[in-house]
N, C-alpha and C positions, 0 to 999 in steps of 0.2 A: 505494500499500500504506500509506505514512504518513496518507495523507489518510483511508483507510478505518479506521485505528486510531483517528486523532483524532475521528473521528465516533462510534465504538463508546464511545469515553471519554467524549464529551460527552452522549451518550444514558443512559449509566450515573448520570452525575452528576445528569442532569436527573430521572432515575427516584429516586435517592436522595433527592432535596430533594422531590419529590412525595410519596414515602413519608412522609418526616420531618413535611411539613405534614399530612399525612392523620393520622399518628399523635397529632398534638397535639389534634386536634379543637378544641373550644373553649378549650384552654388554650395558654398563651402559649409554653410548652416542651413538647417531647415527653419521654417518660418516657427514651428514649435519652439525650437532651441533660441530663435531671434526673440520673440515674446518673453520667455522664460527669462533670459537674460536682461531684457530691457525691463521687466518687473522688478528683476533683483536690483537695477539701476536707479529705481524709483520713478521709472515713465510708467504712465498708464497705457492702456492698449493705443487710445486716440493718438496720445503723444509720440508713441512708437510709430504708429502708420506715418504720422506726419514727418518723423525723421526720415523713415524709409522712403516717402515720396519726394523729400528733398534730396535724398541719395540717388534716387533714378534721375531727377533733373540734373543733377551734378555729373550725370552720364555715367555711373559706376556699374560694371557688369554684374557684380556681386552686391546688392543693396544691404543685405544682412550684415556685410563684414564691418559695417560702420560700429558696431558694437565691440569690435575686438582690434580693429586698426585705427592708429591716432591719425595717419595721413589720409584714409578714407572718409573718417568723421569729421577732418577738417575741412575737407571739400564740400560736404553736406552741409556743416555750419553756415559756411559762406552762403550758399543758397537758402537754407532756412532763416538766416539774418535778412535777406533780400526780401523773401518773401513776407516774413511778417512785417516789414517796414512798408512795402507795397501795399499791403491789405491794410494798413493802419493799426497794427496788433503789436507794434513793437513796445508801445509804452503801456500796455494794458497789463491787468494783473496776470491773466491767463498767458500772454506772450512772454512776460518777463520770467514767470515761474518755468516755462518751458524753455527758455534759453539758459537758466539757473541750472536746471537739471542736466541738460545736457552739456554744459561746461563742467558740472561736477563729473560727468562721466567721463570728459576729455581729462581732467585731473589725474582721475585714477588710472587711465590708459597710460598717460606719461609716466606715472610711478610704478608701472609694472615693467618699464624697461629696464634692461640689465643694468646701466649705469647708477641708478637709483637704489636698486634692489640689493647689490652686493658689496659696493664700495672697494675699499682696499685694505690690506692687511699688512702691509709693510711701508716703512717711510721711505724705502728706495723707489717707491711710486709717486714719490710728490715731484710737484713740478716746479720748474725754475719760476721765480715771481711769485710763489706762494707767500703770502702774508702769514706771519706766525705770532704768537704770544708765548714769552718765555718766562715762566713762573719760577722765582727762586724762592723757597719756604724760607719764611720769616722775613723777606726781604722787600718782595715786591713783583709786579707783572710789566714786562718791557715788551715793546714791540720790536720785529726784525722780518727780514724777508729773504727767502731762500735765494741764494744766487748760484749754487752749483749742487748737484746731486751726483756723487760717483760711487763707485761699490764701497769704499771704505768710510766714508762720513758724508754729511751733510754741511755745506758751507752757507752759513748765514750771515747777513750784515749784523753789524756791532748793534746790540740790542739799545733802545731809546725809550725813556720814560723818566720815572724819579730818580732821585738821588741814590747812588751807591754809597755804601760805607767808604771813610777814608781808607786808602790802600787796598781797595778792592781788586783782586785778579780772579778772572774768569776761568781760567785753566782750572780742570780738575773739579770743578763745581757740578753737584747733581742738580738737574734742572727738569721740570716739566714743560712739553711743549704742547700748546693747542693750537688748532687751525680749522679752517672751515674750507673744505673742498668744494670746488665750482661743481654746481650741479648735483652735488651730492649728501653731504652731512657733515657735522663736527667731528673732530676726532682730537684724542688726547695719547701721548705716551711720555713715558719717563726716559732720560737721556743724560749724557753726562758731556761736559766740555773736554775737548781732547786738546785743543790749541787755541792759544789768543795771539794774533799774530797780524800783520798788514801784506795785504796783496796790492802791488802798484800804489803803495802809500795809503791805501784803504782799509781799515780797520775792520777784521771779520773774524768770526769763530768756527772752529770745526767742531761738529758735535756728532755724537755715535748715533748709528742707525737702531733702530727697533723694529722686531717682527712681530710685536704685540700690542698693534693700535687697537684703542678702545674706540668704537664709533658711537657717537652720541649725537643727540639733536638732529635726529632726521627732519630733512626740509618737508614742510607740511604744504608747500605752494611752489608753483613753478615762477621764477623771477625772469625778468627781461631786463638787458642793459639798455640804458637810455640816456638822452642828454635834454630832459624836460625841463625848460624854466618855470619857476615856481616862486610862489610867496609863503614864507613860514612864519608863523605866529606863536610866540610863547602864551601858552594859557594857563590858567591856574587849576582849571578843571577841565575835563572832556566829558563828561556825562552830560546827557541832554541833546543841545545842539550841536553835536559832533560833526555833521554835515553841512550845517547851516554858512553859507559862504559870507566872508567879512567884506565890508564895503570900502575901507581904506586899505592902500598896498600895505604889505607887509616887508620883511626882510628879505631881500633878494637870494634865492637859492637855485640849486639844481639837483634834480631827481636823477641819481646816478643808476639805481636799479629798482624795478617795481614789479609789486606782486600783491594779490588780493588781502595780503595779511602782513604786509609792512613796505617799507621804503629804505632806501640809503639815500640820504641828501646831504649836498655839500654847501657848506656856507662860509663866508669868511670869520676869521677869528676863532676863539677857544669857546668851545660849548661843554659844558657839564654833562655827564651821564644823569639819567633819572629825569630830566625835564620833561614837561608835557608839552607837546605842540601840535599845531593844526597846518596843515598844508593845502595849498589850494592851487591848482592847475588845470589845464586843458588837455583832454584826449580828443583830437578830431574836433567836432564841434560841441563836445559834451563837457561842462565844466565839472571838474572832479574837486571834492574836499575830502581830506582824510585826517583824522587824528589819531594821535596813540602817544607812547612814551618812549624816551631815549633809552634804550637797552644798554647801549655802548657807544662810544665815542672814538674816531680815530683821528687824533690830531697832528698834522704836519706843522712843525715849528718853522721850517725854512720857506712854507708858503703862507704859513699864519692861515691855515684851512682846515677845518674840521670836517669829516664825514660822519653824519648821525645816524645810526643804525636804529629806526623806528618800529617798535610793534605797534601795529595798528589796531583800533577797535574795530570788530567787526563790520564792515560795511553794509550797507543797505543792498539788497538784490540788484538793484538799478546800476548802483556804482559798481558793484562786483563784477557784472557782467561786462561793463564797459572796460574796466581793467584787464578782464580775461581777455577781451577781444584784441587789447592792445598787446599782451604778453605772448598769446598764440599766433599774433601776426593775422588776424581774422576781422572782417567787419570795417566800418568807417573809421575806427579808433586803432586799427593795426599799427604795431609799432614797425620803425623801418628796417630794424635788424632781424626781423623773422620770430618764428614762434620757440617758445621755450629755452631762450639762452639765460640761464639762470646765474645767479650770484650770491655770495653771502649777505 
């Protein structure tokens, strides 16, 4: 009896598999799989159909692949945005909600890419030009840049920051090195200074490699490099009217990278971490206001310039969609440098 039941179950599974394959036709995924995936991504049946229609208008031979392929989804989003605008639905609650869900799916697909999922395990894979922070326990945190990376050690620029104790010597010191890898995550590893010397009269440090990098602070959103002029306002509190435009010009600034949950913005002078700010700028024809807290500041004393890394208050769906259009290089707000070019 048990054998008979198992045989029936096996036949039913084979039949289901055969019917699924038959339903696919020339497509990679069947309609059943498409709507199942769409539902898991938060799309209703009607919204999934509308996205599929946009994929067909985009000329995709396999419209179901938009739920798996970032490139195919990008092509469908362009058509979907244009269609909603033509029909006057781009500012309706229903249209904004649909675009918000589609961009949420787009972010999910982006972070399924190998460069986001796996990261690096060794300091030997750090790139030249990588900015790092050097922590000396009991002394302070200092800024440096990777100048060279060879088989034996890392060469970093002479750390800058707070004052060092009188008679300080870097050679032989144990340090912890923190860095944020482009389009990936934050990392930290322990090391020690092998040598403190000058190369062509430029002071540098040789620090030991590590094969035990700890991956932390994984990126939550995709960022795009930019050079967007903006006004910056220092505010006492960001609750309430955090997207309300200011009437008077603020401090001139330049947004260097942008995402839905934060920005890196450059200003003249030295800025302290922890300040609350509001940023006002334009993306295409849309005026954008973001508010948040400065989580860290990189100060260049030679240029007397600060780059403020702002963690933003969650934007409204309308603002979030405009920023995503810029970040992914889609729609009227598309950024000039293309999609998904993240930075810390």
